[in-house]
C-alpha positions in Angstrom: 13.6 -11.5 -40.1 14.7 -13.9 -37.4 18.1 -13.7 -35.3 20.2 -15.8 -34.8 19.9 -15.4 -31.3 15.6 -15.8 -31.7 16.7 -19.0 -32.8 18.6 -20.1 -30.3 16.0 -19.7 -28.2 13.6 -20.8 -29.9 15.9 -24.2 -30.3 16.6 -24.4 -26.7 13.2 -24.6 -25.9 12.2 -27.1 -28.3 14.7 -28.9 -27.1 14.0 -29.1 -23.4 10.0 -29.6 -24.6 11.7 -33.1 -26.5 13.5 -33.6 -23.6 10.3 -33.8 -20.8 8.2 -35.5 -23.4 11.1 -38.6 -23.6 12.5 -38.2 -20.2 16.0 -40.5 -19.6 14.7 -43.6 -21.3 18.5 -43.6 -23.5 16.9 -43.8 -27.4 18.5 -41.6 -30.0 17.5 -38.6 -30.8 16.3 -38.3 -34.1 18.4 -36.4 -37.4 15.9 -32.9 -37.2 17.2 -33.3 -33.4 20.6 -33.4 -33.9 20.1 -30.1 -36.1 18.7 -28.6 -33.2 21.2 -29.7 -31.0 24.2 -28.3 -33.4 22.6 -24.8 -33.9 22.4 -24.3 -29.7 25.4 -25.6 -29.7 27.0 -23.4 -32.6 25.2 -20.2 -30.7 26.3 -21.2 -26.9 29.9 -20.7 -28.3 29.0 -17.4 -29.1 26.0 -15.6 -27.0 25.7 -17.5 -22.7 21.9 -19.0 -22.9 19.8 -17.6 -21.6 19.0 -18.2 -17.8 15.9 -19.4 -16.4 13.8 -16.1 -15.0 15.2 -13.9 -17.0 13.2 -11.8 -19.5 13.5 -13.0 -23.5 13.5 -9.5 -23.8 17.3 -8.7 -22.5 18.2 -7.3 -19.5 16.5 -3.6 -18.8 13.3 -6.0 -18.2 15.0 -8.5 -15.7 14.0 -6.2 -12.9 11.0 -4.3 -11.9 7.6 -5.7 -12.1 6.7 -8.7 -13.6 3.5 -9.4 -12.3 0.0 -7.7 -14.7 -1.1 -4.8 -13.6 -4.5 -3.6 -12.9 -7.2 -0.6 -13.1 -6.9 1.4 -10.0 -9.3 4.9 -9.6 -7.4 6.9 -8.1 -4.2 7.4 -10.0 -5.0 11.1 -11.4 -6.8 12.8 -14.0 -5.0 12.4 -17.2 -6.2 11.7 -21.4 -3.5 11.1 -23.1 -4.0 10.2 -27.2 -2.6 6.6 -27.2 -1.9 5.1 -30.6 -3.7 2.1 -30.0 -6.1 0.0 -31.1 -6.6 -1.4 -28.1 -8.8 0.3 -25.6 -7.7 -1.0 -22.5 -3.9 0.2 -23.2 -5.1 3.5 -23.8 -6.0 3.4 -20.1 -3.1 2.2 -18.8 -1.2 4.3 -20.3 -3.1 7.1 -18.3 -2.8 5.5 -15.8 1.2 4.8 -15.9 1.5 8.8 -16.5 -0.8 9.5 -14.0 1.5 7.4 -11.4 4.4 8.8 -12.8 3.1 12.3 -11.4 2.8 10.9 -8.2 6.8 9.2 -8.6 5.2 5.5 -8.3 7.4 4.7 -10.9 7.9 1.0 -10.0 4.1 0.8 -10.5 4.0 3.2 -13.6 6.1 0.7 -15.1 4.1 -2.3 -14.5 1.3 -0.1 -16.1 3.0 0.6 -19.0 3.9 -2.8 -19.1 0.8 -4.2 -18.9 0.0 -1.7 -22.1 2.8 -3.1 -24.0 2.0 -6.5 -23.2 -2.1 -5.8 -24.7 -0.6 -3.9 -27.4 3.0 -4.9 -28.4 3.4 -1.8 -31.4 2.5 0.3 -28.5 5.4 2.7 -28.9 4.6 5.2 -26.1 4.3 2.5 -23.4 7.9 2.0 -24.1 8.5 5.7 -23.8 6.9 5.5 -20.4 9.0 2.7 -18.9 12.2 5.1 -19.7 10.2 7.9 -17.7 9.3 5.7 -15.3 13.3 5.0 -15.1 14.1 8.2 -15.5 17.0 7.8 -12.5 18.5 4.9 -13.9 20.0 5.5 -17.4 20.9 2.4 -17.8 17.0 0.9 -17.7 15.2 4.0 -19.3 18.2 3.8 -22.0 16.9 0.7 -22.7 13.3 1.2 -22.6 13.8 4.3 -25.4 15.4 2.0 -27.7 12.3 0.0 -27.8 10.2 3.0 -28.3 12.2 4.3 -31.0 12.0 1.0 -32.9 8.4 1.1 -32.7 8.3 5.1 -33.5 6.8 4.4 -37.2 3.6 3.1 -35.7 3.4 6.6 -33.6 1.5 9.9 -33.9 3.7 12.7 -34.8 2.9 13.6 -30.7 4.2 10.6 -29.7 7.2 10.5 -32.1 8.7 14.0 -31.1 7.9 12.8 -27.1 9.9 9.8 -27.7 12.8 11.8 -29.9 12.8 14.5 -27.1 13.2 11.6 -23.9 15.5 9.7 -26.6 17.9 12.7 -26.6 17.6 13.4 -22.8 18.7 9.9 -21.7 21.2 8.7 -24.8 22.7 12.1 -25.6 26.2 13.0 -25.6 25.7 16.7 -24.9 26.7 17.7 -20.9 23.9 18.0 -19.0 23.0 20.9 -18.6 22.7 21.3 -22.3 20.8 18.1 -22.6 18.1 19.4 -19.8 17.5 22.6 -21.9 17.0 21.2 -25.3 14.9 18.9 -23.7 12.3 21.2 -21.5 13.1 23.3 -24.8 11.3 20.4 -27.0 8.8 19.9 -24.5 7.8 23.8 -24.9 7.4 23.0 -28.9 5.7 20.0 -28.7 3.3 21.5 -26.4 2.9 24.7 -28.7 2.2 22.6 -31.8 -0.6 20.3 -29.6 -2.2 22.9 -27.2 -5.1 20.7 -26.7 -3.1 18.0 -25.0 -2.9 19.2 -21.6 -0.3 16.2 -20.7 2.5 17.7 -22.2 2.2 21.0 -20.8 2.1 19.1 -17.8 5.5 17.5 -18.7 6.9 20.7 -19.6 6.1 22.0 -16.2 7.0 18.9 -14.2 11.0 19.5 -16.2 10.9 23.6 -15.6 10.3 22.2 -12.0 12.9 19.7 -11.6 15.5 21.9 -13.7 14.4 25.5 -12.6 18.2 26.0 -11.5 19.7 24.6 -14.9 17.4 26.7 -16.5 17.7 30.0 -14.6 14.0 30.6 -14.2 12.3 31.8 -11.0 9.9 30.4 -9.0 7.1 32.1 -10.2 7.8 31.2 -13.8 7.3 27.3 -13.1 4.8 28.5 -11.1 2.7 30.0 -13.3 3.4 27.0 -15.9 1.8 24.7 -13.1 -1.4 27.0 -12.6 -1.6 27.0 -16.0 -2.4 23.2 -16.1 -4.8 23.9 -12.9 -6.8 26.1 -14.6 -7.7 23.8 -17.4 -7.8 20.4 -15.1 -8.5 21.7 -11.2 -7.5 18.6 -9.7 -4.4 17.7 -11.8 -1.9 15.7 -10.2 0.7 18.5 -10.9 -0.2 19.8 -7.1 2.2 17.4 -6.4 5.2 19.4 -8.6 3.2 22.6 -7.0 4.4 20.9 -3.6 8.5 20.1 -4.6 8.8 23.6 -5.4 7.7 25.5 -2.8 8.6 23.2 -0.4 11.8 24.4 0.4 11.5 28.2 -0.8 8.1 29.5 0.6 5.4 27.0 2.1 2.7 28.7 2.4 3.0 29.3 -1.3 2.0 25.8 -1.6 -0.9 25.6 0.8 -4.2 25.2 -1.9 -2.5 22.2 -3.4 -1.2 20.5 -0.2 -5.7 20.8 0.3 -6.1 18.9 -3.2 -3.0 16.8 -3.6 -4.0 13.3 -1.9 -7.2 13.9 -3.2 -5.8 14.3 -6.8 -4.6 10.5 -6.9 -5.9 9.1 -4.0 -4.1 5.5 -4.4 -0.7 6.4 -4.3 0.7 6.8 -1.4 3.2 9.4 -1.8 0.7 12.1 -3.1 -1.3 12.3 0.8 2.7 12.4 2.0 4.0 15.9 0.4 1.4 17.8 1.6 2.4 17.0 4.9 6.1 18.5 4.2 4.0 21.9 3.7 2.8 21.4 6.9 5.9 20.7 8.6 7.6 23.4 7.1 4.4 25.8 8.7 4.6 23.9 11.9 1.4 22.6 11.6 2.3 19.2 13.0 -1.1 17.8 13.7 -2.1 18.2 9.9 1.4 16.9 9.0 0.5 13.8 10.8 -2.8 13.5 9.2 -1.0 13.3 5.8 1.8 10.9 6.9 -0.8 8.3 8.2 -3.0 8.9 4.9 0.5 7.6 3.0 1.1 4.8 5.8 -2.2 3.9 5.2 -2.7 4.0 1.8 1.1 2.0 1.2 -0.1 -0.6 3.6 -3.7 -1.3 2.0 -1.9 -1.5 -1.9 0.8 -3.5 -0.4 -1.3 -6.4 1.5 -3.5 -6.3 -1.8 -0.5 -6.7 -3.6 1.6 -9.4 -1.5 4.8 -6.7 -2.0 7.1 -6.5 1.1 6.8 -3.2 2.8 10.6 -1.9 2.0 10.3 -2.3 -1.6 8.4 0.5 -2.2 9.6 3.7 -2.5 9.7 6.6 0.0 8.1 3.9 2.8 10.3 3.7 5.9 10.8 7.3 4.5 7.5 8.4 5.1 6.5 6.0 8.0 9.5 7.7 9.9 8.4 10.8 9.6 4.7 9.8 10.5 6.6 8.8 13.8 8.2 12.1 14.3 5.2 14.2 13.3 2.7 11.8 16.5 5.4 12.4 18.6 5.2 16.7 18.0 1.8 16.4 19.0 1.9 13.9 21.7 0.6 10.5 20.2 3.4 9.3 21.7 1.4 5.7 21.8 0.8 5.9 18.3 4.4 6.7 17.4 6.0 4.0 19.4 3.1 1.2 18.2 4.5 2.3 14.2 7.9 2.4 15.2 7.5 -1.7 17.0 6.0 -2.0 14.0 8.7 -0.6 11.8 10.8 -3.2 13.4 8.6 -6.0 13.1 8.9 -5.8 9.5 10.5 -8.3 7.2 14.1 -7.3 6.4 16.1 -8.4 3.3 19.5 -8.2 2.4 19.0 -5.8 -1.0 16.5 -3.8 1.1 15.7 -3.8 4.6 18.8 -4.0 7.3 19.9 -2.3 10.4 21.9 0.4 8.4 18.5 1.3 5.7 15.0 0.6 5.5 12.4 0.7 7.7 15.0 -1.7 10.1 17.5 1.4 10.4 14.2 3.8 10.8 12.3 1.8 12.9 14.9 1.0 15.6 16.0 5.1 15.7 12.4 6.4 16.7 12.2 3.0 18.7 15.1 4.9 21.0 14.1 8.3 20.4 10.5 8.0 21.7 10.9 6.0 24.5 14.0 8.4 25.7 11.6 11.2 24.7 8.3 10.6 26.8 11.0 8.5 29.5 8.8 5.8 29.4 11.9 3.7 31.1 10.7 0.3 32.0 9.4 -0.2 28.1 12.7 0.4 27.2 14.4 -2.1 29.4 11.9 -4.6 27.9 11.9 -4.0 24.5 16.1 -4.2 24.9 15.5 -7.6 26.4 13.1 -8.4 23.2 13.8 -8.4 19.6 12.5 -5.5 18.8 16.1 -3.4 20.3 18.2 -6.6 20.8 21.7 -6.2 20.4 23.8 -6.3 17.6 26.8 -6.9 15.9 27.5 -3.3 14.8 30.0 -1.5 17.3 28.1 1.9 17.6 24.2 0.2 17.1 25.6 -1.7 20.3 27.3 1.3 22.0 23.5 3.0 21.2 21.8 0.4 23.1 24.0 -0.1 25.6 23.7 3.7 26.3 19.9 3.9 26.3 19.8 0.8 28.4 22.0 2.0 31.0 20.1 5.5 31.0 16.8 3.2 31.7 18.3 1.3 34.2 19.8 4.0 36.2 16.5 6.3 36.4 14.3 3.0 37.9 17.6 3.0 40.6 18.3 -0.9 39.8 22.2 0.4 40.5 23.3 -3.4 39.6 22.1 -3.2 36.4 23.9 0.4 35.8 27.0 -0.9 36.8 26.6 -4.2 34.3 26.1 -1.8 31.1 29.4 0.6 32.6 31.2 -2.7 32.4 30.2 -3.7 28.9 30.8 -0.1 27.7 33.8 -0.2 30.0 34.8 -2.8 26.8 34.0 -0.8 24.2 36.3 2.1 25.7 38.9 -0.1 25.9 39.1 -1.0 22.5 38.0 2.9 21.2 41.3 3.5 22.9 43.1 1.1 21.7 42.0 2.1 18.0 42.7 6.2 19.3 46.4 4.8 19.8 46.3 3.2 16.0 44.3 6.1 14.6 47.5 8.6 16.2 49.5 6.5 15.1 48.8 6.7 11.5 48.1 10.3 11.5 51.5 11.0 13.4 53.2 8.9 10.2 51.3 10.6 7.8 51.9 14.6 9.3 55.8 13.0 9.3 56.3 11.8 5.9 54.6 14.7 4.5 56.7 16.9 6.2 59.7 14.3 4.5 58.4 14.5 1.5 58.3 18.7 1.8 62.2 18.5 2.7 63.2 16.0 0.0 61.2 18.9 -2.4 63.6 21.7 -1.1 66.0 20.1 -1.2 65.9 18.8 -4.4 65.2 22.0 -5.8 68.8 23.2 -4.2 70.7 20.4 -5.8 68.8 21.8 -9.0 69.9 25.2 -8.7 73.2 24.3 -7.8 73.8 21.8 -10.8 72.4 25.4 -12.8 75.3 27.1 -10.8 78.3 25.1 -11.9 76.5 24.2 -15.5 77.2 28.4 -15.9 80.6 28.5 -14.4 81.4 26.0 -16.7 81.2 28.1 -19.6 83.4 30.4 -18.5 86.4 27.9 -17.9 86.3 28.0 -13.9 86.1 31.9 -14.2 83.2 33.1 -12.6 81.0 35.2 -14.9 81.0 39.3 -14.0 77.1 39.0 -12.1 76.9 35.6 -11.8 75.3 35.4 -8.0 76.2 33.2 -5.0 73.4 30.1 -4.7 71.2 30.6 -2.4 70.8 29.1 0.3 67.9 27.8 2.4 66.0 30.2 4.7 64.2 28.7 7.3 61.1 30.2 7.9 58.9 30.3 10.7 55.8 27.7 9.4 52.7 29.3 8.0 49.4 27.9 9.6 47.6 26.3 7.1 44.1 24.6 7.0 43.7 20.9 6.7 42.7 19.4 3.6 42.2 16.9 5.5 39.2 16.8 8.7 40.8 15.4 11.3 40.4 11.8 11.9 36.9 11.4 14.9 37.7 10.4 18.1 36.3 6.7 18.5 36.9 7.6 22.7 34.2 10.3 22.6 31.3 8.6 21.9 31.5 5.9 24.3 33.0 8.6 27.1 29.6 10.2 26.7 28.1 7.7 26.9 29.2 6.5 30.0 29.0 10.5 31.6 25.0 10.3 30.3 24.2 6.9 32.2 25.7 8.3 35.5 24.0 11.9 35.2 20.5 10.3 35.0 21.7 8.1 37.5 22.4 11.6 39.7 19.4 12.7 38.5 17.2 9.7 40.0 19.1 10.3 43.2 18.2 14.1 43.1 21.8 14.5 42.7 21.0 17.9 40.5 24.1 19.6 40.3 26.5 16.3 39.7 23.7 15.7 37.1 24.2 18.9 35.3 27.8 18.8 35.6 27.5 15.1 33.9 24.8 15.5 31.4 26.6 18.5 29.3 29.6 15.8 29.2 27.0 12.9 28.0 26.0 15.6 24.8 22.5 14.7 25.9 19.1 16.9 25.1 19.4 20.4 26.2 16.1 20.6 27.3 16.7 17.3 29.9 20.0 19.8 30.8 18.3 22.8 31.5 15.8 20.8 33.7 19.1 19.3 35.7 20.2 23.0 36.0 16.9 24.2 37.0 16.3 21.8 39.7 20.0 22.5 41.4 19.3 26.0 41.6 21.2 27.6 38.1 17.8 29.2 37.1 19.5 31.7 34.6 21.7 29.0 33.0 18.3 26.4 32.4 16.8 29.5 30.7 19.7 30.5 28.3 20.2 26.5 28.0 16.7 26.0 26.8 16.1 29.3 24.5 18.2 27.9 21.8 16.5 24.6 22.3 13.1 25.9 21.7 13.8 28.1 19.1 14.7 24.8 16.8 10.9 22.9 18.5 8.1 25.1 17.6 5.1 23.9 18.6 5.9 20.7 19.6 4.8 19.4 22.7 6.7 17.8 24.4 9.6 20.5 24.4 6.7 23.0 25.5 5.7 20.7 28.4 10.4 20.8 29.5 9.9 24.6 28.9 6.8 24.9 30.9 8.5 23.1 33.9 12.2 24.6 33.8 10.0 28.4 33.8 7.8 26.8 36.7 11.2 26.1 39.0 12.5 29.4 37.8 9.7 31.6 39.1 9.0 32.7 36.1 4.9 32.1 36.1 3.8 34.3 34.4 5.8 32.9 31.5 5.1 28.8 32.9 1.3 30.2 32.7 1.4 31.4 28.8 3.6 28.5 27.7 0.6 26.5 29.2 -1.7 28.4 27.3 0.3 27.6 24.5 0.2 23.6 25.3 -3.4 23.6 25.9 -3.9 25.6 21.9 -2.0 22.5 20.8 -3.1 19.9 22.8 -6.5 17.8 21.2 -4.0 15.1 20.3 -2.2 14.6 23.4 -1.7 11.2 24.9 -1.6 11.1 28.9 0.1 8.6 30.7 3.6 9.2 30.8 6.2 11.2 33.7 6.7 14.2 30.8 2.9 14.9 31.2 2.4 13.6 34.6 5.0 16.2 35.8 2.7 19.3 34.5 -0.3 18.5 37.1 0.8 19.9 40.0 2.0 23.3 37.8 -1.9 23.0 36.4 -3.4 22.9 39.7 -1.1 25.6 41.1 -2.6 27.5 38.2 -6.1 26.6 38.4 -6.1 24.4 35.5 -8.7 21.3 35.3 -7.6 17.9 35.4 -7.4 17.3 32.1 -6.4 20.6 30.9 -6.6 19.1 27.5 -8.0 20.9 24.5 -10.1 19.8 21.3 -9.0 21.3 18.1 -10.6 21.9 15.0 -8.6 21.6 11.7 -8.3 24.9 9.7 -10.7 25.5 6.9 -8.0 25.5 4.3 -7.2 22.2 5.2 -9.5 20.8 2.7 -12.3 17.9 2.9 -10.6 14.3 3.4 -11.8 11.0 4.1 -11.9 9.0 6.8 -8.2 7.5 7.4 -9.8 4.1 7.9 -11.2 4.1 4.4 -7.8 4.3 2.8 -6.1 1.4 4.6 -4.7 -0.1 8.1 -2.4 1.7 10.4 -0.1 -1.4 10.3 1.1 -3.2 8.0 0.1 -6.9 8.3 1.3 -10.2 6.5 -1.3 -11.6 4.3 -3.1 -15.5 3.9 -0.6 -18.1 1.2 -3.2 -19.8 -1.0 -3.1 -23.3 -0.4 -1.7 -26.3 -2.5 -2.3 -30.0 -3.5 0.9 -31.4 -5.4 2.7 -34.6 -6.1 6.3 -35.1 -5.6 8.3 -37.9 -8.0 6.9 -40.9 -6.0 3.5 -39.5 -6.2 3.0 -39.0 -2.8 0.4 -35.9 -2.3 1.9 -32.6 -0.3 -0.4 -29.8 0.6 0.5 -26.2 2.8 -2.5 -27.0 5.2 -0.8 -30.0 6.3 2.3 -28.0 7.6 -0.4 -25.7 10.0 1.1 -25.1 13.1 4.3 -25.0 12.1 6.7 -22.8 10.3 7.4 -24.0 6.5 9.9 -22.6 4.0 8.8 -23.0 0.2 11.3 -22.5 -2.5 9.9 -22.4 -6.1 12.6 -23.5 -8.9 12.5 -23.7 -12.4 13.5 -27.4 -13.1 16.9 -29.5 -13.2 18.0 -27.7 -16.1 17.9 -24.3 -14.5 21.2 -24.4 -13.1 21.1 -21.6 -10.9 18.0 -23.1 -9.4 20.3 -26.1 -8.3 23.1 -23.9 -6.9 20.0 -23.0 -4.9 19.0 -25.9 -3.9 21.9 -27.1 -3.1 23.0 -24.3 -0.3 19.8 -25.0 1.5 20.3 -29.0 1.3 22.7 -28.7 4.0 21.1 -25.8 6.1 17.9 -28.3 6.5 18.6 -30.0 9.6 19.9 -26.5 10.9 15.7 -25.2 10.0 14.4 -28.4 11.4 16.4 -27.5 14.7 14.6 -24.0 14.7 11.3 -25.9 13.6 11.2 -25.0 10.2 10.3 -26.7 7.5 11.2 -27.5 3.5 9.4 -28.0 0.6 10.4 -26.6 -2.8 8.4 -26.7 -6.0 9.6 -27.1 -9.4 8.3 -26.8 -12.6 9.2 -29.7 -14.2 6.7 -32.9 -14.4 6.7 -35.8 -11.4 9.4 -37.9 -13.4 11.2 -35.1 -14.4 11.6 -34.3 -10.1 14.1 -37.5 -10.2 16.6 -35.3 -12.2 16.7 -32.7 -9.5 17.2 -35.6 -6.9 20.0 -37.5 -8.8 21.8 -34.3 -9.1 22.7 -34.2 -4.9 25.0 -36.3 -4.2 23.1 -38.7 -1.1 19.4 -38.5 0.2 17.6 -35.3 -1.0 16.8 -33.5 2.5 13.4 -32.4 1.7 10.2 -32.7 -0.9 11.0 -31.7 -4.2 7.0 -31.4 -5.9 5.6 -30.7 -9.1 3.9 -27.7 -10.6 3.5 -28.1 -14.4 0.6 -26.8 -14.7 2.1 -23.8 -13.6 -0.9 -22.5 -11.6 0.6 -22.6 -8.3 3.8 -20.1 -9.5 0.8 -17.8 -10.7 -1.5 -17.6 -7.4 1.6 -17.2 -5.6 2.6 -14.4 -8.1 5.8 -16.1 -8.8 5.5 -15.4 -12.1 5.6 -13.3 -15.3 2.5 -12.4 -16.7 4.1 -10.1 -19.4 6.2 -12.9 -20.9 4.0 -16.1 -19.5 6.8 -17.4 -18.0 8.2 -18.9 -14.6 10.0 -16.7 -12.1 12.1 -17.7 -8.8 10.6 -17.4 -5.1 11.5 -18.1 -1.9 8.5 -17.4 1.2 8.5 -18.2 4.6 5.2 -19.3 5.7 4.2 -19.4 9.6 2.2 -21.3 11.7 -1.0 -19.6 10.6 -0.6 -20.1 6.8 1.3 -16.1 6.6 3.4 -15.0 4.4 5.7 -13.5 6.6 9.2 -12.9 4.3 9.3 -13.2 0.2 11.8 -12.5 -2.1 10.7 -13.0 -5.9 12.9 -12.4 -8.6 14.3 -13.2 -11.8 17.6 -15.0 -9.6 17.5 -17.3 -6.8 17.6 -16.2 -3.3 20.6 -18.1 -2.4 21.5 -17.2 1.4 20.0 -20.2 3.3 21.6 -18.4 6.5 20.4 -14.8 5.9 16.4 -16.6 5.8 17.5 -18.9 8.7 17.9 -15.9 11.2 15.2 -13.5 9.7 13.0 -16.7 10.2 13.6 -16.9 13.7 13.5 -13.5 14.1 10.1 -13.0 12.7 8.6 -16.2 14.1 10.0 -14.8 17.7 7.8 -12.1 17.4 4.5 -14.0 18.1 5.9 -15.1 21.1 6.6 -11.8 22.7 4.0 -10.5 25.1 2.2 -6.8 24.1 4.0 -4.3 25.7 2.2 -2.6 28.7 2.4 0.9 29.1 2.4 2.2 33.2 0.2 5.2 33.6 1.9 8.1 35.5 -0.8 9.8 37.2 -0.9 12.3 40.7 1.0 10.0 43.0 -0.1 6.7 41.2 0.8 4.1 38.8 -1.7 2.0 37.2 -0.9 -0.7 33.3 -2.7 0.4 30.1 -1.9 -2.5 27.1 -0.2 -1.1 24.1 -3.1 0.4 22.1 -3.4 -0.6 18.2 -5.4 2.2 16.5 
C-alpha cells in the first residue's frame, strides 16, 4: 500500500523534475500537473516537506554514515548465519558484527547499511544498526522497529535476536529488569543454537557489561568469554576480557592483551585497549606501542575515507593517552610532536573545540610536556604561535600566562616576567571582584536561610498559641484543669551541620597560585632556593620540583618526605625517576641514588636525550662511573606476543589528503576548475539547488562574509545540483550581485567523488570544504544539514592556513656544558 507520505514525496520529486525541464518560461502547467500540485499542497498542510539532504527513511537515518562501506580484511573472525540471497550482504553483516565487537560503531552502522542496501529485506541488518547505536535510544528504537517490520523474512534465530533487542530497547520495564531479561534471552537463544558462536559471544558481552546488575562474579563472566575463545582462539571477545579485568586484576588479561589487536587489526580501538592492561601493570613502553598502533590505524582509516579525526570515537582519548605513555618512557620529542599535531587538527563546533576533543587534549598535553621536560625556549616559542595562542576562555588564558611567565622566569627574561605578571594582575582584580560578588551572594543565601528558619519557628509558635486559645474557648474563658501554658521559644546553641551545598570556589586562588609559581621559578633560576621552596609550595607546583628546591636549600629530610608520595603514584616513569635521583644525590644518599639510577637504566631504552632533566644527570652518572650514554637497550617481554611493524599500520601523524579536481560551468557557460585555485586557498560549498530553502540560508550567510574571506586571501565557490539554467534562480534570489561563482554539477559526479553523496539512497548531501594552496582538504563538513557559520570557518581557515608559515620547532640540546640545536623530529 502506498502511504500518503510516499505519494507526497513522489509528487514532489515529479514536480521538481518537470520544473527543471520547463525552466521559468511561464507557460501554464498541464491539468495532470495541476492535480499533482494540489496533492502536494494538501499534504503540506499535514506534513512538512522533506528537507533536501534528509533521509527518505526517516530521522534516525539522517545521522550516521551516508557513504558506502567497503569490505575490510581485519575486523574479526565472525560467522553469523544471515538470512539473505545476497552473498555480499552476508559478508557486510559479519563485518558489522566484528566492528561492534571492537566498539567501531560508526563503521559498524555503515556496514549494516550496506547490507540493507544490497538486500532491503535483510532484517538482521537493521538489528545490527540498532546494536551499533545501543547508547542512543532514539536511533536504536528507530532501527529496531525496521528490523521488527521485516521479521517475517528472518530465520527463527534472527527473529528471536530481534525480539530480545526490541524488548531491551523499547520495553517499559525498569532498566535492571530489562537487562536481566535480555541476558536470559541471549542465553536461551545460545542454548537453542549452540553452533552459532556469535550468539554466545553476544551473551558473554552482555554479561560483562551488566555484571553488577546480574550480581555475577568476574570469574563467571571470564569463563563465558573463555568458552568462546576455546572454540575460536582469535575471536574479538579478547576485547571484552580486557575491559572485564582492566580495573580488577589487569594481569589476568595479559593473554588477551597480546592477541586483541591481531584479532581485528583494522580496528584502532582493538590496538588501544591492551594499552590499558600494560599501563595498569606499569609496562609503559608496551602501553606506548599499543596506543601508537591505535593512532596509526586510525590515521590510515581516516585518510583513506576522508574523515576528519575527531569524528572517530575515542580518537582524541587514545592520542592523549599515547602522549602520556611516550612521556613516561622518555620519548618526549615524539610526545610533543603528537601533541602539536593534535592542536593542528581541524576544529569543529560539534566535536573538536578548546573544551573537548583533540584541541583541548593537545593543548593540555603540550603544556604538560614542555613543562615536565623544562623546554622553556620552546614553550615561549609555541605560546607566540598558533599552537598555544591566547584564548577568550579566562581559565585557559590564565593557564597560558602561568606557563609563559614560568618560562620567562627560567630563562631570566625579567622584563617579560613583569609583563606577564601585569597581565595576571588584571585577572586578579577581576577575580577579587568576582569573589566579593560570590561572598555577598553566599552571605545573602545564608541570611535568607536563617530568616526562613525564624519565620518557620514564629509560625509554629503562633499555631500553638491559636490552638491554646481554641481550647480555652471551649470552657468560656475558664482554664481547664491541666491545660499547659504555651511553650516559650528556647534559644538553643546552634548545632554545626555539614553544608548541603559545596562552598563556592575561591576565584582568586588559581590566580594567586600562578603568581607564586612564576616568582618561585624566578627564585630557582636566580639560585635563591629557600625563597623558591616557599613560593613554589604556594604556587601548587609539581611536588618533585618542590622537593628539588627544598634539597638545594638544605632541607634534605623535608625534600625526601615531599618526594616520597609523588614517587609512589608515578612508578616506573623516567622523568620522576630522574628527579628522584637528583634529590637523593643532593641529599647525600649516594647508595640510594645509585640504586635509583639502576632502576632508570632498566627502563631507559626509549629515552631521548637533549633536555635539562637528563642533562642534569650527566655529572651524577660520571661520579657513579657510568658511561656518558648510560641508556640500555630493552627487549620486549615474551608475553607481548608477535606484532606487526608499526609503519605497516599507518602514519604517526594525521595529514590532510588531496582533493579531486573538477571542471564545471556557471550559468553563463564559463568553465571553472579546482586546479585554477592552486596557489591560493578556496572554500568549496556543495548545495542542493535553488529549491532547497536551508541551502539558500547557507548562501545568504556566506555571501555577506565573502569580502572578509577575500581579505584573508581565501576564495569561495559553490557547486549546485542545479542545471546551468537553474543556477540563475539562486542568483536571482539574492539581492544585488552574487559575490562568488555558482557552478553546476547536475550529473552529481563531483558530489560523489567528494563523498557529498548518500550512496545508500542515491541522493546528494550538503558539504563545505576548505582547500589549501596545495589542493589539500584542510577542513570539511558533510551532513544532512548545511554548515551555516561563516565566521567560525573564516577564523578556523586562518588558523589552519597560518600553520604553513610557522617555522619548524627546534629543540635546544642540553649536554655537558654545551647547547646545540636539533630540529623537531617527525617520526
